[in-house]
C-alpha positions in Angstrom: -10.4 4.2 -35.3 -9.9 1.0 -33.3 -8.9 -2.1 -35.3 -9.1 -5.5 -33.7 -5.7 -7.3 -33.4 -4.8 -9.7 -36.1 -5.5 -13.4 -35.5 -2.8 -16.0 -35.0 -2.9 -16.9 -38.7 -3.6 -15.1 -41.9 -7.3 -14.9 -42.8 -8.1 -13.4 -46.2 -11.6 -12.2 -45.2 -10.4 -10.6 -42.0 -7.7 -8.8 -43.9 -10.2 -7.6 -46.5 -12.4 -6.3 -43.7 -9.4 -4.6 -42.1 -8.4 -2.9 -45.4 -12.0 -1.8 -46.1 -12.3 -0.2 -42.6 -9.0 1.6 -43.0 -10.0 2.9 -46.5 -13.4 4.1 -45.2 -11.7 6.0 -42.3 -9.3 7.6 -44.7 -12.1 8.8 -47.0 -13.9 10.3 -43.9 -10.8 12.3 -42.8 -10.2 15.8 -44.1 -6.9 16.2 -46.0 -4.5 19.1 -45.7 -4.3 21.2 -48.8 -7.7 20.1 -50.1 -11.0 21.9 -50.3 -13.4 20.9 -47.6 -17.1 20.7 -48.3 -19.1 20.2 -45.1 -22.4 19.4 -46.8 -25.3 18.9 -44.3 -22.9 19.0 -41.4 -22.1 22.2 -39.4 -18.8 24.0 -39.0 -18.5 24.7 -35.3 -16.2 27.4 -33.9 -15.5 28.3 -30.2 -14.8 31.8 -29.0 -11.4 31.8 -27.4 -12.4 34.3 -24.7 -15.9 33.3 -23.7 -15.7 29.7 -24.9 -19.1 30.1 -26.5 -19.7 27.8 -29.4 -21.0 29.0 -32.7 -22.1 27.4 -35.9 -21.3 29.1 -39.2 -24.2 29.4 -41.7 -24.9 31.0 -45.0 -28.3 32.3 -46.1 -28.8 34.0 -49.4 -25.0 34.5 -49.7 -24.7 36.2 -46.2 -22.3 34.5 -43.8 -23.7 34.4 -40.2 -23.1 32.8 -36.9 -25.6 30.9 -34.8 -24.9 30.4 -31.0 -25.1 26.8 -29.8 
């Protein structure tokens, strides 16, 4: 996240925009110690030996991988 530098004087609207941007970024981040629900996004893993990338998927309760 890149925030613009503050202006030379306090501006209530700019500060409200800055706080809103920080809060949105905080909501979008995954937190340690919390469950993670990916939703429509994919969970991508990389094989440490071959460096091949895979997406995890579940179909009818069966966990599978899909090469990317």
